[in-house]
N, C-alpha and C positions, 0 to 999 in steps of 0.2 A: 446630568449631574447638578446643574444650576437649579433645575426645577425641583429636584429632590431636596436640595438644601433649603430652597424657598418654602416648600411645603412643611419641612421639619421645623423651620423657624416659625411658620404660621401656627402650626399645631402647638408648639411650645408656648407661643404668645397667648393663644387661646386658653391653654391650661392655667397659665400664671394669672391671667385676668380673671378667670373663673374662681381660682383659689382666693384671689384678692377680694372679689365681691362677697365672699363669705363673711368678711369682717365689717360689712356695712352695719351701722348701728341698728337700723330697722330690722335687719336679718337676725342679729344677735338677740335683740329684745323679744322679737316675735317667737323665735325658737325657744327662748328661755321660758316664755309664758306657756308654751305647749309642753315642753319636757318637764315642767314643774309638776305636771299631773301624772307623770309616769312613776312607777315604783320598782323598775329594774333597768339595768343598763342596756339590755337588748332592745327594749322598747324605745329608749332614748336614742340609740343609734339608728333604729328603724325610722324614727321621726326625721332625723337628718337626711337619711338616704331618700325618703319619699319627698322631702322638700326639694332636694336637688333634682330628682326625676321630674317633678311637677314644673319646676323652673325651666328645665331643659326642654320639655315638651312645648311649652309656650314659646321659647326662643326659636325652636325649630319651625314652628308655624309662622311666626312673625319674620324670622330670617329667610324662610323660603319665599315669602311674598317679596322681600327686598331683592333677593337674588334672581328670582324668575321674572318678576314684573317691574323691578326697579322702582318700587313704591317707597316713598318717603313717609315716615311715621310723623303725623302732625304733632307739634309741641303741645297743643291743647289736649290732645288725646292722652299723651304721656302724663301730663299734669293731672288729668282726671283720674287716671289709674293710681297716681301717687296719693291723690286725695282719698281714694278708696283704701289704699294701704294704711293711711292714717286712721281711718275709721275702723279698719280691722284690728289694728293695734289696740285701740280703745276697747273694742269688743273683747279681745283676748284678755286684756287686763281686768276688765269687769268680770269676766267669766272666772278668772283665778280668785278674785275676791269673793264672789258669790259662792263658789265652791268651798272656800274657807269657812264662811258663815254656816253653810249647810253641814259641813263636816265637824264643826266645833263641838266639843263635848259640852253637854248641858244637863241640868238636874231634872229628873222626872220623879213625881210622887205618885204612888199607888196605894190603895187601901185594900188590905186583905184581912178578913175577919175583924173588921173594925180597927185594925192597926195600920198606921201610916208607914209605908216603906219608901225610902228615897234611894235612888241610884242614878249614876251617871249614864248618859246614853249619847251615842253619836250616830249621825246618818251616814258616816263614812262607809264606803263600800268595803267589804271584807277582802275583795280581790281587785287588782288594778283593772280599770276599764277605761282606757283612753282611746278615743276615736282616731286611729292613725290616718284616716283620710283627711283629717283637718290639716295636717302638715302638708299633704300633697296639694290641696286646694290653695292654701296660703302661698306655697311655693309658686304655683302657676300665676297667681295674682302678682307676685313680685317680679315675675318674668315680663309682665306687661308694663311695669312701672319704670321709673327713671334709673333704677339701680343697674339696669342692663344697657343704659344709653351708650356707654363707652364701647361695648361690644358691637352694638348696631352701627355706630360710627365707623368702626374698623371694617365691618361687614360691607358697608356701602362702598368702600374703596377697593373691594375685591371683584375682579372681573370674572374669574372662573367659578362656576357654580359648584363643581366638586370640591375645590379648595375652600369655598365658603362653608359648605356642609361639614367638611373636616374641622374647620375652625369652630363652628357651633358645637360639634360633638366634643371637641377638646375643652371648650369653655364649660360645657355641661359636666364633663367628667371632673374637671378641676373644682367646680362649684360643689358637686356632690361629695367629693372626697373631703373638701373643706367643711361642709355641713355635717358630714359623718363625724369628723374629729371634734368640731365645736359642740355638737349636740351631746356627744359622749362626755366631754369635759364639763359642760354646763349641767348635765343631768346628775353627775356624781354628788355634788353637795346636797341636792334634794333627796337622793336615794340614801346617802350615808346618815342623814339626820332624821329619817323616818321615825326612829325610836326616841328621838329627842324632840318632843312636840313643840316646845317653845322656839327652838332654833329653826325647825322646819316651817313653823307658822310665820316666823319673822322673815325668812327668806322669801316665802310666797307673798307676804304683804308687800315687801320691797319690789318684787318682780311685777306684781299687779299695778302698783302705783307708777313705777317707771314706764311700763308699757302704755298706760293711760296718758302719762305726761308726754311721752315722745309722740304718740299718735296725735294728741292735741296740738303739739308744737308744729308737726308736719302740716296739719290742716290750717293752722293759723298762718304759717309762712306762705302757703299757696294762695289762700284767700286774700291776704294782705298785699301780695305782689300784684294782684289784678291781672296777671298774665292769662289766667284761665277764662275770665269773663270779658276781657277786652276785645 
């Protein structure tokens, strides 16, 4: 009876911690940059689910090493992955801004029968084409960074391997559910403003700039702390 209560408490804790990790600023901004490129709610939701799955797979791999071999994750390695997260945020932000420039309407002039014709043209794709694997890979990367540090600390205090695996699974489910909800909520403004070019353009500009800014701040903090290179 005591064991069942303990396992239930552990699973509940894992789920709550996973749900809480959803609201880390780097998670929110990164998924915002990704779902800003989607044009329907199903793809936005899919991005969140794949993020959670990628994150969970990484945690299962790292968590298994901790449970089976009692390996401690070096702080410098965690900081290195956080540095990489910062770089990825910058790349995601730049990608959003680059796509805006590519998709922006512009004037073309053509000559037909010695008469100059002008018309607006856009390189925007007629159908949504978002690489869903991007969210999966970014989710895996975040699983290696410091956002999961709390989960790994809890995991290190668990002696039972089955209980540890249950905890990781619960954490992953909580995170995936959270990312599903968040990606859907964040994706809605981008989808609803598709027909309003100025609003959609402005939202994406803000998303790109914030993603680049947060990524730069993460990198600056890690480098200025000297913990990574000392």
